[in-house]
PADO-660629 format. One line per 8 residues: number of its first residue (from 1); their letters; for each residue y, x, z of N, C-alpha, C, O. Coordinates in nm, 3 decimals. Each point is the difference from the previous one (the first is absolute). Example, Ala and Ser with C-alpha at 12.3 -4.5 7.8 and 13.67 -1.06 7.14 Angstrom:
! PADO-660629
1	AS	-0.569:1.319:0.780:0.119:-0.089:0.000:0.120:0.090:0.000:-0.002:0.104:0.066 | 0.107:-0.139:-0.138:0.119:0.082:0.006:0.109:-0.077:0.073:0.111:0.051:0.017
//
This chain:
! PADO-660629
1	MAALSPWV	-4.896:-1.207:-8.290:0.011:0.050:0.134:-0.011:0.152:-0.003:-0.091:0.054:-0.062 | 0.181:0.012:0.125:0.006:0.146:-0.004:-0.117:0.066:0.071:-0.037:0.112:-0.033 | -0.022:-0.179:0.130:-0.109:0.062:0.076:-0.127:0.012:-0.082:-0.089:0.077:0.035 | 0.080:-0.151:-0.144:-0.118:0.006:-0.084:0.026:0.092:-0.119:0.101:-0.011:-0.070 | -0.194:0.101:0.050:0.008:0.092:-0.113:-0.021:-0.077:-0.130:-0.069:-0.101:-0.001 | 0.126:0.148:-0.108:-0.028:-0.064:-0.130:-0.149:0.001:-0.033:-0.047:-0.085:-0.075 | -0.028:0.179:0.130:-0.145:0.003:-0.022:-0.066:-0.124:0.061:-0.098:-0.050:-0.055 | 0.150:0.002:0.165:-0.055:-0.121:0.063:0.022:-0.119:-0.091:-0.084:-0.090:-0.008
9	WLVGFAGL	0.196:0.088:-0.061:0.026:-0.108:-0.095:-0.105:0.001:-0.112:-0.048:-0.105:-0.043 | 0.014:0.225:-0.004:-0.103:0.009:-0.106:-0.136:-0.047:0.050:-0.071:-0.071:-0.071 | 0.036:0.109:0.193:-0.128:-0.044:0.058:0.000:-0.152:0.016:-0.098:-0.066:-0.032 | 0.208:0.012:0.081:0.011:-0.145:0.015:-0.007:-0.073:-0.133:-0.062:-0.106:-0.011 | 0.124:0.163:-0.091:-0.004:-0.061:-0.132:-0.142:0.002:-0.057:-0.043:-0.097:-0.063 | -0.029:0.207:0.086:-0.141:0.006:-0.043:-0.083:-0.106:0.072:-0.087:-0.063:-0.060 | 0.113:0.044:0.189:-0.070:-0.104:0.075:0.033:-0.139:-0.053:-0.086:-0.088:-0.004 | 0.210:0.069:-0.037:0.040:-0.129:-0.056:-0.067:-0.025:-0.134:-0.034:-0.114:-0.032
17	IAMAFFFP	0.015:0.218:-0.047:-0.072:-0.014:-0.127:-0.145:-0.043:0.028:-0.053:-0.088:-0.067 | -0.009:0.151:0.166:-0.137:-0.037:0.037:-0.005:-0.145:0.048:-0.092:-0.074:-0.034 | 0.191:0.033:0.113:0.004:-0.138:0.048:0.015:-0.098:-0.116:-0.064:-0.105:-0.002 | 0.148:0.139:-0.094:0.019:-0.087:-0.117:-0.128:-0.010:-0.082:-0.027:-0.103:-0.061 | -0.051:0.209:0.060:-0.126:-0.001:-0.075:-0.106:-0.085:0.070:-0.068:-0.080:-0.064 | 0.054:0.097:0.196:-0.104:-0.070:0.074:0.040:-0.141:0.043:-0.087:-0.086:0.014 | 0.215:0.062:0.007:0.049:-0.132:0.041:0.115:-0.042:-0.091:0.115:-0.002:0.044 | -0.145:-0.032:-0.169:0.108:-0.035:-0.093:0.078:-0.123:0.045:-0.058:-0.101:0.040
25	SPIVLLIL	0.188:0.113:-0.046:0.088:-0.109:0.040:0.134:0.021:-0.068:0.043:0.115:-0.017 | 0.025:-0.221:-0.022:0.132:0.016:-0.061:0.100:0.067:0.094:0.085:0.077:-0.044 | -0.095:-0.105:0.174:0.091:0.061:0.097:-0.025:0.151:0.008:0.094:0.079:0.003 | -0.222:-0.040:0.001:-0.033:0.143:0.005:0.049:0.070:-0.126:0.049:0.112:0.007 | -0.061:-0.177:-0.121:0.049:0.060:-0.125:0.152:0.014:0.002:0.053:0.100:-0.050 | 0.017:-0.197:0.106:0.145:0.008:0.011:0.039:0.115:0.094:0.091:0.077:-0.030 | -0.159:-0.066:0.143:0.026:0.109:0.094:-0.032:0.133:-0.066:0.071:0.098:0.021 | -0.177:-0.094:-0.099:-0.039:0.122:-0.071:0.110:0.042:-0.098:0.033:0.118:-0.009
33	LLGGMETW	0.022:-0.212:-0.062:0.107:0.030:-0.096:0.125:0.051:0.072:0.053:0.105:-0.036 | -0.008:-0.178:0.136:0.121:0.040:0.072:-0.024:0.128:0.081:0.087:0.087:0.004 | -0.203:-0.076:0.058:-0.033:0.121:0.074:-0.012:0.121:-0.089:0.037:0.110:0.039 | -0.089:-0.130:-0.159:-0.010:0.110:-0.096:0.136:0.051:-0.042:0.021:0.121:-0.011 | 0.071:-0.212:-0.012:0.135:0.042:-0.038:0.068:0.075:0.114:0.066:0.102:-0.022 | -0.082:-0.151:0.144:0.061:0.066:0.116:-0.065:0.135:0.028:0.069:0.096:0.035 | -0.201:-0.089:-0.049:-0.070:0.127:0.019:0.047:0.102:-0.102:0.023:0.116:0.035 | -0.009:-0.156:-0.159:0.046:0.091:-0.105:0.143:0.049:0.030:0.030:0.119:-0.016
41	RRWQARNT	0.055:-0.210:0.059:0.138:0.036:0.032:0.005:0.101:0.115:0.071:0.099:-0.007 | -0.148:-0.125:0.112:-0.001:0.091:0.116:-0.064:0.133:-0.036:0.043:0.105:0.048 | -0.146:-0.108:-0.133:-0.066:0.124:-0.038:0.095:0.090:-0.078:0.004:0.121:0.023 | 0.073:-0.179:-0.113:0.094:0.080:-0.078:0.116:0.050:0.084:0.056:0.105:-0.031 | -0.017:-0.176:0.136:0.114:0.037:0.083:-0.038:0.097:0.111:0.088:0.044:0.074 | -0.215:-0.010:-0.060:-0.044:0.080:0.115:0.056:0.141:0.000:0.016:0.059:0.107 | 0.014:-0.001:-0.223:0.048:0.138:-0.008:0.150:0.012:-0.023:0.051:0.111:-0.021 | 0.018:-0.222:0.024:0.146:0.008:-0.014:0.060:0.042:0.135:-0.068:-0.005:0.103
49	LEGRAYHQ	0.191:0.044:-0.105:0.068:0.040:0.123:0.004:-0.116:0.100:-0.025:0.019:0.119 | 0.057:-0.136:-0.168:0.006:-0.118:0.086:-0.140:-0.036:0.052:-0.015:-0.039:0.116 | -0.085:0.052:-0.202:-0.137:-0.032:0.039:-0.051:0.093:0.109:-0.066:-0.045:0.094 | 0.096:0.172:-0.106:-0.041:0.096:0.104:0.071:-0.029:0.131:-0.062:0.004:0.106 | 0.190:-0.033:-0.113:0.076:-0.031:0.122:-0.053:-0.128:0.065:-0.006:-0.010:0.122 | -0.031:-0.086:-0.203:-0.051:-0.128:0.050:-0.130:0.020:0.078:-0.022:-0.067:0.100 | -0.062:0.156:-0.146:-0.131:0.020:0.063:0.001:0.106:0.110:-0.106:0.030:0.055 | 0.220:0.027:-0.022:0.007:0.098:0.109:0.023:-0.072:0.132:0.113:-0.025:0.040
57	IPTRTRVL	-0.223:-0.007:0.027:0.006:-0.063:0.132:-0.095:0.077:0.091:-0.092:0.066:-0.048 | 0.112:-0.075:0.179:-0.085:0.075:0.093:-0.146:-0.044:-0.006:-0.031:-0.115:-0.028 | -0.058:0.210:0.055:-0.144:-0.028:-0.001:-0.034:-0.107:0.101:-0.086:-0.085:-0.025 | 0.151:0.086:0.140:-0.026:-0.100:0.105:0.023:-0.142:-0.055:-0.077:-0.091:0.028 | 0.182:0.075:-0.104:0.029:-0.132:-0.059:-0.109:-0.039:-0.099:-0.042:-0.116:-0.003 | -0.003:0.209:-0.079:-0.109:-0.029:-0.094:-0.126:-0.044:0.073:-0.067:-0.095:-0.041 | 0.035:0.164:0.150:-0.119:-0.033:0.078:0.015:-0.139:0.062:-0.095:-0.080:-0.002 | 0.211:0.049:0.057:0.022:-0.131:0.060:-0.011:-0.112:-0.103:-0.055:-0.106:0.029
65	VAVTYLAL	0.106:0.128:-0.148:-0.012:-0.100:-0.106:-0.146:-0.017:-0.039:-0.045:-0.113:-0.020 | -0.029:0.223:0.007:-0.142:-0.008:-0.036:-0.078:-0.076:0.107:-0.083:-0.085:-0.033 | 0.109:0.114:0.160:-0.069:-0.070:0.109:0.034:-0.149:-0.002:-0.086:-0.084:0.023 | 0.212:0.053:-0.050:0.041:-0.141:-0.007:-0.072:-0.073:-0.113:-0.047:-0.112:0.019 | 0.039:0.175:-0.136:-0.072:-0.062:-0.112:-0.148:-0.019:0.032:-0.058:-0.105:-0.030 | -0.004:0.205:0.090:-0.143:-0.012:0.035:-0.021:-0.109:0.105:-0.097:-0.075:-0.008 | 0.186:0.067:0.107:-0.010:-0.106:0.100:0.016:-0.138:-0.064:-0.068:-0.095:0.038 | 0.157:0.084:-0.134:0.018:-0.126:-0.071:-0.126:-0.039:-0.077:-0.040:-0.116:0.001
73	IVALAVGV	-0.022:0.213:-0.066:-0.124:-0.026:-0.073:-0.108:-0.051:0.095:-0.069:-0.097:-0.030 | 0.055:0.163:0.145:-0.101:-0.042:0.099:0.032:-0.140:0.052:-0.090:-0.084:0.009 | 0.216:0.058:0.024:0.038:-0.132:0.052:-0.026:-0.109:-0.104:-0.049:-0.108:0.035 | 0.080:0.134:-0.161:-0.026:-0.100:-0.104:-0.149:-0.022:-0.021:-0.043:-0.114:-0.021 | -0.037:0.221:0.026:-0.145:-0.015:-0.016:-0.059:-0.081:0.116:-0.086:-0.085:-0.022 | 0.132:0.110:0.143:-0.047:-0.077:0.116:0.042:-0.146:-0.014:-0.078:-0.091:0.028 | 0.201:0.068:-0.071:0.048:-0.136:-0.019:-0.078:-0.076:-0.106:-0.032:-0.117:0.019 | 0.002:0.182:-0.129:-0.078:-0.064:-0.106:-0.141:-0.031:0.051:-0.053:-0.108:-0.025
81	SATHLPRG	-0.005:0.202:0.097:-0.134:-0.021:0.053:-0.002:-0.114:0.101:-0.094:-0.080:0.002 | 0.196:0.072:0.082:0.004:-0.102:0.104:0.025:-0.140:-0.055:-0.042:-0.098:0.061 | 0.108:0.088:-0.175:0.035:-0.132:-0.052:-0.086:-0.042:-0.119:0.024:-0.105:-0.059 | -0.123:0.186:0.024:-0.084:-0.033:-0.115:-0.089:-0.120:0.033:-0.065:-0.004:0.104 | 0.063:-0.092:-0.193:-0.087:-0.116:0.013:-0.101:0.003:-0.113:0.038:-0.016:-0.117 | -0.166:0.037:0.149:-0.100:0.002:-0.107:-0.010:-0.136:-0.067:0.001:-0.103:0.067 | -0.009:0.103:-0.198:-0.012:-0.124:-0.075:-0.116:0.012:-0.097:-0.024:0.106:-0.058 | -0.046:-0.213:0.042:-0.109:-0.003:-0.095:0.030:-0.101:-0.108:0.107:-0.060:-0.003
89	LSDV	-0.203:0.040:-0.087:0.020:-0.095:-0.107:0.006:-0.144:0.052:0.064:-0.086:-0.062 | -0.130:0.059:0.175:0.002:-0.136:0.055:0.135:-0.036:0.057:0.028:-0.118:0.019 | 0.060:0.216:0.010:0.130:-0.027:0.056:0.105:-0.033:-0.104:0.110:-0.043:0.034 | -0.143:0.063:-0.160:0.100:-0.019:-0.106:0.022:-0.144:-0.028:0.081:-0.035:-0.086
//
């Protein structure tokens, strides 16, 4: 996505590494592998002529995308909280 700086990809990849460390899962490892390859590709393309043109979008658009992502995070957190069912060992 052009509205996100390549630096955001690096921060996200670092967060994914932390998630893979604290919550190991084959799916997370697969996402880590594919995300790592995509992050590397985007990082190397950031200074090319095409890469610079791709990331030249208005600041207003960047802000709107950031607000949309943050609203999505809040909505998902509220949804997870609202639908969480506590389970104990007796429920298994």
